[in-house]
C-alpha positions, 0 to 999 in steps of 0.5 A: 375477502374474508378472514380466511382469504384471499388476502391479495387486496389486504394491506399486507398484500398491497405492499405494506410490511405491517398492518394493525387496525380494522378491515371495513368501513367502520368499527366499534372504538371500544371493542373493535374488530381488530386485525394484526396482519391477516390475523384476527385478535381481541382488543385488550381487556382494559376499561380505558381502551380506545382504538384511536389511542391503541393505533397511535401507540402501535404506530409510535412503537413501529416508528421507533423500532424501524428507526432503531433497526434501520435509521437510514431507511425511509418509511411510509405509514398510512395512519387511518383511524376510525374517527370521525366515522360513526360510531362516534365514540369518545371518553366522557371527559372529552365529550363533557368539554363541549357541554352546551356548545351546540344548544343553538342548533344546526341552523345557527351552527351553519351560519357560525361556521360560514362566518369563521370560514370567511374569516379564515379565507377558506371561502370567498367573502361573498360566499352565500350559505346554501339553503336548508332543504325541506327534507331537513327540519329546522332546529326550531321545529324539533321537539323541545323535550328531545333537543338535549339528546340531539345537542348531546350528539354533537357534543359527542362528535366534537369530543371524538374529533378533539380526542382524535386530534390529540392522538394524531398530535402524539404521533407528530410529537414523536417525530419531532422528539426523534428529530424526524419531523423536518424530513417527514412529509405529512399528507392529511386526507380528511375523508372521501365524502361529506358528513353522513346523514344516516342518523335519521332526523333525530339521531340514533343510539344504535346505528344498526337500527337504521341498517336493519330497517328498524329505526322505529325501535328507538322511541324518544323515551329510549333515546332520552334514557340513553343520553348519558351513555351516548358515545360510550361502549354501550352505544353504536351512535350516530348524529341527526341529519341536521348535524350532518348538513351543518358539518358540510357547510357551506355545501348543499348536501351530505353523504349519500347525495353524490350529485352535490358537494357535501355528498362528494366533498367534505365541508371546507 
């Protein structure tokens, strides 16, 4: 399919009366490839624009409109953000909330995550952490000079996740304000695969480097020079393989490895 069709398999060709969002696996969160129905549109020229907030605004407006016009008619909405797929884009104030919280590295983070999973009862008490594979370096093996950049990647990811949670909360709050929440069934689908290990061993400022087989263009000096803008509109960033492995705790692998959980299943 393309912007000139055929449109049979686009959302509006598959039973949905309204579509607003992007077609594809990912998009830039500040300058997304937006579609309204089957029409390409430009995002607003607003320095504070973010796709997740925009999609939430449009979803809330649609719910209010349909309720005003046909209050007795049930509705279905498929609300699918670009989060938290790469690029990991979040406003700086959300990212900075997590400053220093991942300095312990991915090996320790896996242990901490498994401990919380046991406390929550989502894994058995005797669950053991799968070993880290030789292809994934230990945190202690990483260059000390580069660790601030690598830690920042997870701060950005965490900020992106909380930012998304906030806007989904706005949507749920709207249903509650409209007295629709008790009669609304909400399914939450976390993802169709585990965390992605496409960010190289040290992470990327621009993921297109790896897509175009040019990861060597991002030197350590380049990465450190762009640490402060990571997650901003100047980037198309992705985190390091070790963080992806940690996000798939307690499983063995990551996206791209379909033979194991963590590849075909999200972290618990």
